[in-house]
C-alpha positions, 0 to 999 in steps of 0.5 A, a space after each residue: 499499500 505504501 509503495 503504491 502511494 509513493 509510485 502515485 506521489 512520485 508520478 503526480 510530482 513528476 507531472 507537476 514538474 512537467 506542468 511547471 516546465 511547459 508554463 515556465 515557472 521560475 525556479 523560486 516560485 516552483 519551490 514555493 508552490 512545491 513547499 506549500 504542496 509538501 506542507 499540505 500533504 504533511 498536514 493531511 498525514 498528521 491529522 489522520 495520524 492524531 485521529 488514529 491515535 485518539 482511537 487507539 487511546 479510547 480502545 485502551 480506555 474502554 478496555 481498562 474500564 471494563 477490566 476494573 468493572 470486571 475486577 470489582 464484580 469478582 471482588 464483590 463475589 469474593 473470587 481471586 483477581 490477579 494480575 494479567 499480562 497484557 494480551 498481544 492481540 488487536 485492541 478491538 479483539 481485546 475489547 470484544 473479549 473483555 465485554 463478553 467477560 463483563 456480561 457473564 460476571 455481571 450476570 453472576 453477580 446479579 443472581 448473587 445480589 438477588 439472595 443478599 437482598 432478600 437477606 436485607 429485607 429479612 434484616 430491615 424487617 427485624 430492624 423495624 421490630 427489634 429497633 437497636 438490636 439489629 446490626 445495621 452495619 451489615 446492610 450496604 446501599 452500593 457495592 454490595 458484597 455477595 461473597 460467601 463470608 458476607 452472606 454467612 455473616 448476614 445469615 448468622 445475623 438473621 438467625 440471631 435476630 430470629 432467636 431474639 424475636 422468639 425469646 421476646 415473643 415468648 416473654 410477651 405471651 407470659 407477660 400478656 397472659 399475666 396482665 389480662 389475668 390480673 386485669 380480670 382478677 382486679 376488675 380493670 380494663 385497658 387504659 391506653 392504646 398499648 394496653 388495648 394492643 395487649 389485650 387484642 394480642 391476648 385474644 387474637 387467634 389468627 397467626 398473621 394478625 398476631 405476627 403484625 401485633 408482635 412486631 408492635 410489642 417486642 421492641 425495647 421500649 415495648 418490653 420495658 412498658 410491659 415490664 412496668 405494667 406487670 410490676 404494676 399490677 402485681 403490686 396492686 394485687 399484692 396490696 389488695 391481697 394483704 389488705 383482704 387478708 387483714 380484713 379477713 383476720 379482723 372479721 374472723 376475730 369479730 365473728 368469734 367475738 360476736 359469735 356469728 353463725 358459721 354458715 353465714 361466714 362461709 356464705 359471705 366468704 363464698 360470695 366475695 372471692 375476687 379482688 375486684 373494687 366491688 369485692 374490696 368495698 364489700 370487704 370494707 363494709 362488713 368490717 365497718 358493720 362488725 366494728 359498729 356491733 363491736 362498740 356496742 358490745 365493747 364490754 363483752 369483748 373486753 371480758 373475752 380478752 381478759 379471759 384469753 390474756 389469762 390463758 396466755 399468762 398461764 401457757 407463759 408461766 408468768 407470776 402475778 407480779 408480771 401479770 400486774 404489769 399489764 394495768 388495763 386488764 385490772 381497771 374498769 375502763 371499757 372503751 375502744 382504747 382499752 380493747 385495743 390495748 388488750 388486743 395488742 397485748 394478746 398479740 405480743 404474748 402470742 408472738 412471745 409464745 410462738 417465739 420460744 415454742 421449743 422452750 415451753 415444750 420442753 419445760 411442759 415435758 420436764 414438769 410432766 415427768 417430775 410429776 410422773 416421778 412424784 406420783 410413783 414415788 408416792 405409790 411405791 413408798 406404800 409396801 402394802 400395795 403388793 400384799 393387799 388382797 383386793 389390790 393384787 396385780 401380777 404385772 405391777 412390778 414389771 410395770 414399775 420397772 419399766 417406768 424406772 428404765 423410762 425415767 432414767 432414759 428420758 430424764 437426762 435427755 430432756 434436762 440436757 435439752 431444756 438446759 440448752 434452751 434456757 441458755 439460748 433464752 438468757 442470751 437472746 433476751 438478756 434475762 433467766 426464763 422464770 416460771 411463776 417468778 422463779 428462774 427455772 434453771 434453779 428449779 432444775 439444779 435443785 432437783 438434780 442432786 436428788 436425781 444423781 444420787 438415785 441414779 448412782 444408787 440405782 432406782 428404789 426397788 420394791 422388797 422382794 422375798 428372799 430366794 432360797 439358797 441354790 444347791 452347790 454345783 455338782 461335778 456330774 460325770 457319766 460313769 462308763 459302764 465297766 467293760 467285761 473284757 479289756 480293750 486291748 485283746 491280748 495278742 496270744 490267741 489271735 497271733 499265735 498261728 498265721 493260719 488264715 481265718 477270714 471268718 474271724 478276721 472279716 468283722 475287724 476289717 470292715 470296722 477299720 475300713 468304716 472307721 477310716 472313711 468316717 474319719 476322712 471327711 471329718 479331717 478334710 472338713 475341719 469342722 469346728 464348734 462354731 459350724 452350722 447345726 447340719 455339720 454338728 448333727 452329722 457329726 453326732 450321727 457319725 458318732 452314734 454309728 461309731 458306737 454301734 459298730 463298736 458294740 457290734 465289734 465287742 460282741 463279735 470279739 467275745 464270739 471270736 474267742 470262742 471260735 479261737 478256742 475251738 480252732 487254734 490251727 488257724 492264724 488270723 490275716 493281717 487286716 490292717 495291712 490289707 485295708 492300707 493297701 486298699 486305701 492307698 490304691 484308692 485314696 477316695 475310699 471307694 472300694 474296687 471289686 477286683 480287690 474283693 473276692 466273691 467269697 467275701 461278705 460285702 456290707 453296705 456302708 451307710 455312710 455314703 448315703 448321709 447327706 444331711 442330718 434327719 428331722 428327729 435329729 434336728 429336733 432332738 439337738 435343738 431341744 
């Protein structure tokens, strides 16, 4: 393109030179015209160059703007935007590519922005209801961050607001229920617009309407008002209940003094059960009516109060001087002031009796025990109570002994408790506790020497008839019947000859085997005197069998001597050696049929069936 331009330009310039030559233009003029032409050409080229340069710069600016916008979208979406190298492609291609990226990125951003705006709307909704509780810094007007961390923070804030909203609605429900119940109890109605909203919320059942009402009463200012309203109504209820109890106590006292029919009292209490203004007025009217009746019968009331005072004086163990300290009880004035003084004194004494109830109970118990001891001593000092014909009582001595044991057990305990209570009373009041003017601690100590001497020497016992002297202890021993023959048989006859004599040695063999079987369980079990009754009875059974077998052996021994005389040419076999061999081979005590001949008489050992004592043996042993 440039060669063609230069060729055309060269031709045009040559043509211009020919024209100048034909015209005959002077060289100077020719140079001037050619210079002007060259300037014009350069100016046009410069203008075109400037225009192209401006277009290039515009493309650079557009690319930079789009790139910045894409980076901003990615930053708001939380994506990484690193520095990228400048592409080598033409600017218009780069611009087209950037525009496509811009469209894709903006679509992604707009999609996320919709979700974030929904979260903003929820926060704004909670902001209207919860006011300053919501973190408003999370709501942005421009350059809204739609990244995952930002969305997570918004969701956590919404969750926190939701929990607070639910907590406040629960508090509102509880408070609204209390307020409406107290309004019903007090007979009151809403006083302002907020109270009307609370009443409407209590009665509303539509969830949508209730949600609208909640938004008006869950704010901090509304909650403060609700709390103040609850406190105010609770104080009103408490005051009226306190006043009602005062009136009821006064009414009950007046009813008792005026002796009003119980049915009339119950009818009045059942007809007036609330705390409304009308109910309180009825209570006040009833009290005023009874007060007027009391004024008319003031003298009877004062006399009844004096009787009650006398009863309290007795319960408090007051002396005559202490009673005289209350002068209104001993004058002849019968007016409202005197009755009030009597009532105040009664209240004071009742309070004193209640405060020291533990002490008075111990004093009463001690007095009762002392009186019982006096009566018992007065009765036991009469010896004729046991010998009178019309007063015979076989269980009398047993009851007296039980009484002594009970007194010896209860009296020290009640004295110890009473001393502690008296010391506590003196510490708290600053004076000793008196019974009819005498310190009771002195009364207790005055009785202690007598009680202690009795405890050392023992309580007084009723005389008993002397027992007959016991017979001296005799050392009774069972005398064994003398045996007709010595225990140790003389071996001269039995061992003189070694001729086998199985008929004479079989009883001895059986006896030795049974003895070994009976001794072995006893040594293995190691029975002691502390074993159970079953082992003791079994041991007794074994001893009985041994005695029976010993008797049979003695009898058979006597028979064997006669046989020995008849046949002395046969010597006895060594039964002990045979039994030892048999036991060594069979340590458990079982007999083997191979060791016994068929000619031997096998006797059944009853010891193997001894699994326990017989019932008859147990009964004999226990008896």
